[in-house]
C-alpha positions in Angstrom: -57.3 -45.3 32.5 -55.8 -42.4 30.7 -57.6 -40.2 28.3 -55.4 -41.3 25.5 -56.3 -45.0 26.1 -60.0 -44.1 26.4 -59.8 -42.1 23.2 -58.1 -45.0 21.5 -60.8 -47.4 22.7 -63.5 -45.1 21.5 -61.7 -44.8 18.1 -61.3 -48.6 17.8 -65.0 -49.1 18.8 -66.1 -46.5 16.3 -64.0 -48.2 13.6 -65.6 -51.6 14.5 -69.1 -50.1 14.3 -68.2 -48.4 11.0 -66.8 -51.6 9.6 -69.9 -53.5 10.7 -72.2 -50.9 9.2 -70.1 -50.9 6.0 -70.2 -54.7 5.8 -73.9 -54.8 6.4 -74.4 -52.1 3.7 -72.3 -54.1 1.3 -74.3 -57.3 2.0 -77.6 -55.5 1.5 -76.4 -53.8 -1.6 -75.3 -57.2 -3.0 -78.6 -58.7 -2.0 -80.6 -56.0 -3.7 -78.3 -56.1 -6.7 -78.9 -59.9 -7.1 -82.7 -59.4 -6.7 -82.5 -56.7 -9.4 -80.5 -58.9 -11.7 -82.9 -61.8 -11.1 -85.9 -59.6 -11.8 -84.3 -58.4 -15.0 -83.5 -61.9 -16.1 -87.1 -63.0 -15.4 -88.5 -60.0 -17.3 -86.2 -60.8 -20.3 -87.2 -64.4 -20.3 -90.9 -63.4 -20.1 -90.4 -61.0 -23.0 -88.6 -63.6 -25.1 -91.4 -66.1 -24.4 -94.1 -63.6 -25.5 -92.1 -63.0 -28.7 -91.9 -66.7 -29.3 -95.7 -67.1 -28.8 -96.3 -64.2 -31.2 -94.2 -65.9 -33.8 -96.2 -69.1 -33.3 -99.5 -67.3 -33.6 -98.3 -65.4 -36.7 -97.4 -68.7 -38.3 -100.7 -70.3 -37.3 -102.6 -67.3 -38.7 -100.8 -67.5 -42.0 -101.4 -71.3 -42.3 -105.1 -70.8 -41.6 -105.5 -67.9 -44.1 -103.6 -69.9 -46.7 -105.9 -72.9 -46.2 -109.1 -70.7 -46.4 -107.8 -69.1 -49.6 -107.3 -72.5 -51.1 -111.0 -73.1 -50.6 -112.1 -69.7 -51.8 -110.4 -69.9 -55.1 -112.0 -73.1 -56.5 -115.4 -72.2 -54.9 -115.4 -68.8 -56.5 -114.5 -70.3 -59.9 -117.2 -72.9 -59.5 -119.8 -70.1 -58.8 -118.8 -68.3 -61.9 -119.2 -71.6 -63.9 -122.5 -72.2 -62.2 -123.9 -68.8 -63.2 -122.8 -69.4 -66.7 -124.7 -72.7 -66.7 -121.6 -74.9 -67.1 -122.5 -77.4 -64.4 -119.7 -79.9 -65.3 -117.0 -77.2 -64.8 -118.7 -76.0 -61.6 -118.7 -79.6 -60.2 -115.1 -80.1 -61.2 -114.1 -76.9 -59.3 -116.2 -77.9 -56.3 -114.4 -81.3 -56.4 -111.0 -79.5 -55.8 -112.2 -78.1 -52.5 -110.4 -79.7 -49.5 -111.9 -78.4 -46.3 -109.8 -80.7 -44.0 -106.6 -78.6 -44.2 -108.6 -75.5 -43.1 -110.4 -77.4 -40.4 -107.1 -78.6 -38.9 -105.7 -75.1 -39.0 -108.9 -73.9 -37.3 -108.4 -76.5 -34.6 -105.0 -75.0 -33.9 -106.5 -71.5 -33.6 -109.2 -72.9 -31.2 -106.4 -73.8 -28.8 -104.0 -70.9 -29.3 -105.8 -67.8 -30.5 -107.9 -65.3 -28.6 -111.7 -65.7 -28.8 -112.2 -62.8 -31.2 -109.8 -64.4 -33.7 -111.5 -67.8 -33.3 -114.9 -66.3 -33.9 -113.8 -64.4 -37.0 -111.9 -67.5 -38.3 -115.0 -69.6 -37.9 -117.2 -67.1 -39.7 -114.8 -66.9 -42.6 -114.5 -70.7 -43.0 -118.3 -71.1 -42.7 -118.7 -68.5 -45.5 -116.2 -69.9 -47.9 -117.5 -73.5 -47.5 -121.2 -72.7 -47.5 -121.7 -73.0 -51.3 -120.2 -76.5 -51.2 -122.5 -77.5 -48.4 -125.5 -76.1 -50.2 -124.6 -78.1 -53.3 -123.9 -81.3 -51.2 -127.3 -80.8 -49.5 -129.0 -80.7 -52.9 -127.3 -83.7 -54.4 -129.6 -86.3 -55.9 -127.8 -88.6 -58.2 -124.4 -87.8 -59.7 -125.0 -84.1 -60.5 -127.3 -82.8 -57.8 -130.1 -80.3 -58.3 -129.2 -78.0 -61.2 -131.8 -75.5 -59.9 -130.2 -75.0 -56.5 -129.7 -71.2 -56.0 -126.0 -70.7 -55.1 -124.7 -67.2 -54.2 -123.7 -64.9 -57.0 -119.9 -64.8 -57.4 -119.8 -61.1 -56.7 -121.8 -61.3 -53.5 -119.7 -64.3 -52.4 -116.5 -62.4 -53.0 -117.7 -59.2 -51.3 -118.7 -61.1 -48.2 -115.4 -63.0 -48.3 -113.4 -59.8 -48.4 -115.4 -58.4 -45.5 -114.9 -61.5 -43.3 -111.2 -61.7 -44.4 -110.7 -58.1 -43.4 -112.4 -58.7 -40.0 -110.2 -61.8 -39.4 -106.9 -60.1 -40.4 -107.7 -57.1 -38.2 -108.4 -59.4 -35.2 -105.1 -61.3 -35.9 -103.2 -58.0 -36.1 -104.8 -56.8 -32.9 -103.9 -60.0 -31.1 -100.3 -59.9 -32.3 -99.8 -56.3 -31.2 -101.6 -56.3 -27.9 -99.7 -57.0 -24.7 -101.2 -60.0 -22.8 
């Protein structure tokens, strides 16, 4: 075998080894590229899912706060009438209170919201509805006990604002915290 033939065989062998290494490198690069693309697609899907969940929570929070506010307004008005001695107007205001909408909204929060939000929501609902419960507990006949001591409207509002603030802060925290 001549040196030229041997040199040709070595060159051909080197070319085959180089082609094999190049092909293997291309296959590995494609494989890693596909893994990277799959990882990025999964991360994007997870991010979009988290955004969707935040939007649902935000809507649930707004529904709950609206329902609680619908209880607070007539109860506050009733407490003002009660303090003024106008029991008929107070009872009429108490009669406009519909706790069921707020309870349904609270049930949704029980399932979907973080524990801190659920606790704050429960405390707020309990506070806004407490005067109604106090009056219902005192009922004897058609107009209840006119001597029942209901909260002063100012105290009721101050406590409402404190609990409202606690709840909205917890809601904000849950919406802006990564899971």
